[in-house]
N, C-alpha and C positions, 0 to 999 in steps of 0.2 A: 705494645709500639717498640720501634726499634731503638737498640741501646746505641744511642747517638754520642754518648759519652767516650765510647770506645772507638766509634767511627772517626770524630772529630778529633781526638785527642793526637792523633798522627800528624794533622796539620796544624797544630800549634808549636811554638818555637818551645824547646825543652821539654817538651810532651809532659807537663804537669797533670795529675790526677785531678781529675774534674767531675762533677755531675752538673745534669740539668734541673733547675729549680722551674717547674712550668706555672703559667699563670693559673692563679685557681679559677677564676672564669672563663679562661681561655686555653686550652691546652696545645694549642698548635704554636704559642708563644712560650719561651723559655729564656730564662738567663743561664750563661755559661758559668759556674763559680766553682770556686776551689775546693777540692773535697774535703779538706782539712780545716781551713779558715773561712772567716768572711770577707772574702774577695771575691769580686765579679769581674771576668775575663771577657766577657763578650755576650752576644743574644744570638738564638736562631728563630727563625720561623718556620713553620711547616705548613703545606697545604692541607686541606681537609681528608684527603687521602692519604697523609704521613708523608708525602713529597718533600725534602729540603728546597725551602724558595728564598730562604736570606740566612747568611753567616756572617756574624762581625765581631772581630776581637780587637781589645785592646792592647795592642802592642807594647806601649809604654809601663802598662799595670804589670803584665806579665812580667817584662824585663826588672821592674822594680820589685817585685816581691817572689823571684826565682832566680837561683845561682846557675845564670844562663845571659850570655850578651851576643849581640849580633857582631862584635867584632871577632866571635870563634868562627864566621861564615864568610866564605868567599864570595864575591858579587859575581853573579851569573850573566851569561851572554844571554843576549835577547831570545835566541832561539831554547835555551836551556828555561829561560821563563816561561816562553810559552808552552814547553812541555809540561812544567810543572803545574801551570793552570790545565792543562787537557787532562791530565793524569785527575785533578779534581770533578772535572766534568765527566769524565768514566766513572768516578765513584758514585755521583751522586745525580746525574741528569737521566732522565727516562728515554731520550733517544741518541743516536751518534749525533754528534755536533762536527762542525768544521771551524778551523780558525778563519776568523774572518778580518779580525784589525787589532793592532796594539797601538796605543797612544801611551806618551809621557802624562804623568800625574803628579803634580805639585813638586817634581823634584826629588822626591824621595822613592816613586813607587809607579808602577804602570798599570793602565788598565788594557785587560785583553778579551776581545769579545769574541766568543764563539756562538753560531746559528746553526740551526738545522737548515737542509738544503733541500730545493726540488732537484733531485738529482736527473731526471729524465732532463730538464733544460738547464741545469748547472746554475740554478738560481738560490740564492742566500733568501731566507724567510726572515723578516725584520723579527726581532724582540720573540725569537723563539727558543733561544738559547741560553748562554749565561755570558755575564758582566762580571769580570773578575778583578778586585783590586789586588795586586801582590807586589811586594817589595824586592828591593834588588838583588837580597840574598835567597828568593825563592820562596816566602813565607805569605799565606794566603792571609790578606787582613780584612777583606770583606767579598762579599760575592752575592748577585742577586741572580737567581735560578727561574727560569720561566718554564714552569712545569704544566702549563693549561695545554687543552687538546686543540688541535686544529685540522683544518680540511684543505684541500689543494681544489680550485676549481682551474677547469681547462676550457676559457671561452677559445672560440676560433680567433686566431691571430689575422685579420684582414688587412693590414697596413703594416707599412716597414718602417723602422727607425727614421729613415728619410722622409717618410711621408710624415709620419708624427712629428717631425720638426716642422715642416712645411705648414702643417696645421695650426701649432703654435704659432708660428711666426705671422700669422695674418694680425696678431695682436701686439700691441706697444707691449712690451716687457720689461720696463724700467719708468720709475716715476721721479720727478724733483723733489730734493730733499735738501736740508740744512744738517751739517755735519761741523761739531766742532774739533777742531783740532789745536791741541795746545794752546787753548783760550780764545784762537781765531776760529769765528764763523764761515764756513766755506759751504759753496754751492756744489752738492753732489747728487748724483743720479743712483736709487735705489733699486736693486730687482724688485719686481712686484712679487706679492706673496699671495695674489688671488688664484693664479694660475698654478697646478700642482704636477700635473701630468696629462698624458693623452693616453685614453685606453684603447686597447687593442681593435676596437671596433670604429676608433676614430673621433669618440667624442672627448670633449675636453673635461678633465677632472679637476674641480675646483679643490683649494685648501679645506674648504667647509665639508666636502666629500670625505677627505682623510680625518679630518681634527675639528670637529664641529664648532671648537671656540678659536680657531686658528688664525681664520681671518673676518675680522668684524668689522663692519661699517661703524663710521664716526660721523654725529651730526652736529650742524649749531643749535644753539640753545639762545631764549630769549634772557635778557638782563637780570640778574637773580636780585630779588628784595631780602635783606639779613634781617631777621626779626629775633634773633637768639646771638647770644656772645659765643665766642670760641669755648669758654670755660664751660657755659651750659651745655655744648654740644659734645663734649668730653665727658660729661657727667659730674662736674664740680657741684658741690653742694655748700652750705653756709657753714656747716657743721666740720667741715675738713681743715686742716692745718695747713698752710701754705709757707712752701721754704723756695728762696731764689739764692742763686748763686752764678759763678762765672759761666757754668754749665749749661744754666737755664730754669726753670720754672718744676717744682715739685709738689704735689699736695697727697698728704697722708691721712689715716683714721686718727681723730683727735685723740684717741686712748694712746698713739704712738708718740706722744710729746715728749713724757720722760726718756724714750729709748730712741730716738730719732735717729742715732746714727747706725742702729742695730737694724730699723725698720725698712720695709721695702715700700716705696710710693706705689698708690694705686691711681697716679695719672701722671704723666710726665709730658713736659715740652721741652727738647733738648735742642740745640742749635750746634751743629757740628761748626758751620762759618755762616758767614752773612749771607750766603746763597742756599742753604740747606737749612731745614728744621724738621725735628722727628716727634711726631705726636702719637701718645700710647696711653691707652685708658684700660684698667682692668677693673673697675667698678663693679659690684656685684650685679647679678641679673637672675631671674627665674625662667624656666621654660612654660609659654603660655599655650593655651590651647590654639590661638591665631597668630600667625606674624604679621608684622604691620605690611601694609601693601607696599609693593615697588616703589609706586609714586612717591610715597611720604619717605621711603629712604634716599631716594633722588634729591630729594629737595633737600634732605638733613646734609647728602653730599656735596651737593651745591653751594648751600649755605655757608658751610662750613669752608669752603676752599675762596668763595667771595670774602668772607671775613678775613681769612688768610692773606689773599693777594690781591682781590680788588679788580673789578673788569674782565672778570673770566669769559664772559660771553665774547668779546673780542680776541680773547689769546687761547682760547680753547676749544677743542671738539669733544663730544661725549661719546664713548662707543654706547654702541646699542647692546641692553641686555638682551641676552638668549631668551628665548619665549618659549614654553611647555618644556622646560626641563630644568633642573637645578644644578647646574655643572657651576655656576656663579656662586653658590651658597656652599661653603667648606661643610660639607659632614661627612662622615667617614663611609656610609653606604653609596655616596656619588664617586668616591674615587675608584679608579681601577686597582688590581691587583698590585701592579708595581708600584704606581703610586702611594698606594695604602703602606705598603713595605718602607718606602723612601721615607714618608713622612713619620711612622714608628721609629726608624732608625734615627733621625734626628731628634725625636722626645727623648728616646734611650740615651743617645748620646748627652743630651741636655742635662738627663737625669745625673750621669754620671759627673759631670764638670760642676755639678749643683750640691754632690752630696747627697744625694736620695731627696729630691725634691717631694713636698708632701703633695699627695693626689690633689688638692684643692688648688695647689698652684697651676695645676696643668689644663683647669676646668677654664675653658673659654667659650665666651657666645657664639654660635654660629653667625655667621655674617654674609653680607652681598658686598661685590667688589664694584666699585664705579670707577672706570678708566678714563682719564680726560687726558687728550693727547693735545700737545703744544702744536701751535701753527703761526707763522708770521707772514701775512699776508696770502693767505692760503696755502703756504709751504709747509708742509708738516715736519715739525722736530721730536722724532719718535724717541729720543733718548732723555728728554725732560717731560714724557708722560708722569702723571701723578695718579696713584691708585689708592682712592678711599673706601677702607673698609667700615661697613656700618652695620651695627647689630640687627639683626632681622626681629627681635623682640622690644627693644629698650630704644632704637635709634639712634643710640650713641655710636659716637665716631671711635672706633677701637684701634684704629691702627693708620697712619699714615705718613710718609715721608716726602716732603715739599723740596723740591729741588729747582733753583731759577737759573735760567741762562741771564747773561750780561745784557741785560736791554739796550744798553749803550751800543755794543756792538752790533745786537742784531738791527739797529735802527740807523745805523750807518754803513752798513753791507749793502753792496750792489747786488739786487735779486735777479739780476740779467744774465743769464747763462750764456758763456761765448759759444758753447758746444749746444746745439738743439737737442729736443729729444729724438728726432729721427736719428741725427748722427750717431749720438751713442746707444740707442737703440741697435743700431747697427753692428756697432762694438761688442755688444753684449752676445748678440744671435751669433754673431762670427765664432765666437768660441764656444757657443752652445752647441751641446750633440744631446740625443736620444737613446736612452737603451734600457733594453727590456727589463724588466725587475717585478719582483713578486710584492705586492702592496697587500696591508691588512684590514679588515674590518670584521665586525661581530655578526654570528648567525643570528637573523631574523626571530629564531624561535629560542634561543638558547646562549645567551651573551656570554656564558662560559667558555663556549667555542669560537676560534678566531680562524674566519675562512681569508684565504689566500688567494686574491686575483692577478690579474697580468695587465699590467701597464706600463706604458713606456714614460720614465722620469728623467727628469733634468739631469746632465751630468758635463762635468767641464773637467775632461781630461787634461790638457795641459799643465794648469797652473792649479787647478782646485776651485771650489764654489767662490764665484763674484760677491765680495760685500758690497762695494759700492765703485763707482766711475766719477771721478773729478769732471766737474761741469766744465773747468778752464781749461784744464789742460789735456783731458781725455786718458788720465793715468788711471789705471785699474787697479784695486786695492783687492787682496783675496783673503779669504778667512783662514789664518792659522790652525789647521787642527791638530799638529804636533803629531802627525800620524808616524809612526816608526816602520812598521810593516804592515803589508794587507795581504790577505789570502787571495786565492785565485776563484 
């Protein structure tokens, strides 16, 4: 195995002497530790063939325990920061990569994205390179490197970008929605997410073709009958100890009564304000041979929301569950390599923050998520969607945040738009361009191999991607991407 201690040391401020402590059960995962002290400086992850796929350091931990300070280093220019990130990609990435984009990140650092290219067509290959978080002094804080293999397909290009726009513009590309702006409810038009691109042979590519769970239909449902209490749906039993304070209600194991201030509640109902409540249950569970039917889990989710809100059949649509796949159930084998790295990094950061959390505390029941979309008189209010996570073996509501809109303002608002769908659709299409791009899918025979096809994708070169258009004034609002610099 490659000696990562020496290779990575050059990218850590102060160049402390480090070693890598690999997981006993998984040699592709390791902690970056101080070679002489019991200190964890970061984490790495490798691919099965020994390539670096994830690198993360805890800068505060390094600065706190070594004779080094950021004040000793000057802040770099954007071009210098890009150069530092590029050096990292040259050292650790399999292919030659090209600078794609630099964005601001949390005010203290930047995200720099490099991708491989189809040189013949001068097109970037999405998710083929590296995403690097780097601070203003040029030190790498984290990096995700996409080291999987890929293939390029070269279908015949039968239409032009103008043809692609004409094909897409046969359909309405916006839909009416409700947006909350500083407490006021406003009618707006949102871009429809159903259409994603036009293939080079002229057929329309839907969001489901790119991302199976990106566009999911939602349906009405019948009035829900409640036969269980909120407490029982969360797994509360008679032997638990209940404590209530100004922040909410908490349930503990009975044996925790003597040390209640030090104990961790196993069930929480917390309220941020009168419009939001957070529910969480970590009661014990056992993996069984069979999971509960999805219909049973769905009824549990509906019953919980009905007991919490009331008349949900009049206020919410329920998104369809995906069939014949397990994306709705959170298991490690269902995640892509990039998603797995992301969740493992989150878990490792939580461990650091909680000073070595016990393994049992990280054990959670796999769950199915049911998404309820709020609507008002048939108009969707996406920002008030509610996700109910239901344990697949116990049927217990494991997690849910309920955020409610102001009902009085909903009832009093005028739902008749000044501008028609046709008028706003024309505004949207006027700014729309189509550009040829490489888009990704998986090889039918080997999901480890990414296949890049050719499609015309939506592009808004004037001001960037459109977020919404005011249904009264026609004002166009754009997504703020914080892009500082883009590659060619």
